[in-house]
N, C-alpha and C positions, 0 to 999 in steps of 0.2 A: 239860675236860669235853666229853663227846661230844654233838653236836647231836641233838635229839629224832628227826628223821627217820632219821638214820643209825642211832641206837640201836634204833629200831623195826624197821628192815630187818634188822639183825643179830639181834635177839631172835626175829624171825620166820623164822629159818633152819630151825626145827624141821619144817615140812612137807617141806622138801627132805631132811632127815635121815630122816624117817619113810618117804618114798617111795623114795629112792635110797640111803639109809644112807651118805651121804658128807657131809663138811663143806666148805664153801667159806669161805676166809678172804679177805674183801675187802681190797683194797689201800688206799692213801690214807694220810692222816695220823692214823689211829687208833693209839692206844697198844696195846701188847701186852696190858695188863690188861683194857682194854675188850673187845678181841676175844676174849680168854680167857673173860671173864664172859658174853659173848653166846653163844659156842659152848657153854659149860657149860649155859646156859639152854636152848639148842636140844637138846642131848643129853638133859638131864633130862626135858624136856617130851615129846620124841619117845619116849623110853624108857617114860615113864609111860603114854602113849597106847597103845602096843603091849602093855605088861604089864597094862593095865586090862581087857583081854579076858578074863582069868582070873576076873574077879569079876562076871560077867554076872548072877548071881543077886542081887547087892546092888542095891537100888533107887537110882536116880539122885537121889532126894530126900535121900539120905545126904550129898550134897555140901553141903547147907546147914550141917550141923554141922561138916563139915571146913573149909569156908570161914570159919565163925565162929571155929574154933580157930586158924586161920592168921591171921585179923584180930587176935585177942587176942595172939598171939605177936608180930605186927608192932607192935602198940601198945606192948607191954612193951619190945621192942628199941628202939623210938623213944624212949620215956621214959628208957631207960638210956643211950642212945648219942648222941642228937641234941638240938638245941635245939628247943623247941616254938614254933611259930607258930600261934596260934589261928585256925582258919578262921571266916569270917563265917557268919551264919545261912544265907545263900544257898548258900555253898560246902558247908556241912553237908548241906543239903537235896539239892543236886546229887549229892554223894557217896552219900547214902542211896538216892536214886532210881536212880542208875546201878548200884549194887550189887544192889538188889532187882529192877530191870528188866532191861535188855539184858545186863549182865554175868552176873547170876544165871541168866537163861534160857540164855545161851550156854554156861555151865559145865554146866548140866543136859543140854543138847542134846549137847554134846561127850561127856559121860560116857556117855549113852545110845548115841551113835554109835560110840564106841570099843568098847563092850561088844557091840553087836548089829549094827553096820553093816559095810560093806566098807571096811576100813582103808586100802587103797591108794587107793580113790576119795576117801575122806575127806581123805587127805593131798594129793591133787591139787587138790581143791576148796579146800583151805586156802591155796593160793597167792594167792587173792583177798584174804585178810586183810591181809598187809603192803602190798599195793598200795593197798587202800582206806585203811589207816591213814596211809600216806604222802601220798596225795591229800588227805585231811582235814587233815593237818598243814600242807600247802601252802595249802589253801583258807582255813583260819582264821588264816594268817599266822604260824604257829610254825616254818615252814621255808620256804626259798626254793627254787624249782624250778631246779635246776642240771643241767648235763649229766651229772654223776655220779648224781644221783637219777633222771634220765630213763634213763640206762644201766642202773641197778639195776632200775627198773621193767620195762625191756625184757628183762632177764635173768630176772625173775620170770615174766613172760608166756611167755618162751621155755622156761623150766624146766617150767612147767605143760604147755606143748605137748609138750615132749619126754617128760615122764612119761606123758601121755595116749597119745602115739604108741607108746611102749614097751609100754604096757598093751595096746593093740590088737594089736600085733605078737605079744606073748606069748599073747594069747587065741587068735589065729589058729593059732599053732604048736600049742597044746594041743588045739584042736578038729580039727586035721588028722589 
């Protein structure tokens, strides 16, 4: 089983794919299936983000029904394929508030940004997400800060810097 911080960092490769259109396969003790699933996640999400620009006239509030349909499909798959562990009332409340609050707002903002914003800048700014997710996992005790995670964080910051530098250089070339 892949540790949560490493899984988070792998799943958040999509900004790099979106900006640079290349995949980085991290080394270490990860199995090929985990790396393949994470890369598939990165490719699908980055592809969706770029393709979403074609649907600029569709309101971002449409995401509510899409997310509801995905949740229903997830629930049906869970019932068919997994053992159920009933959440406590507090866990249900936390899940509902998370979905209606920051996660729902984030999906609507992302949808609007991919349809009407600057995709390259959105991709560069997205580098902050895996970094913050990893820091939160460490802060709340779900991961241990290791040299591997510190190195991954440095690569994220370096990748964002490289993408921003490449963007400025490209802008200068086009304006000359």
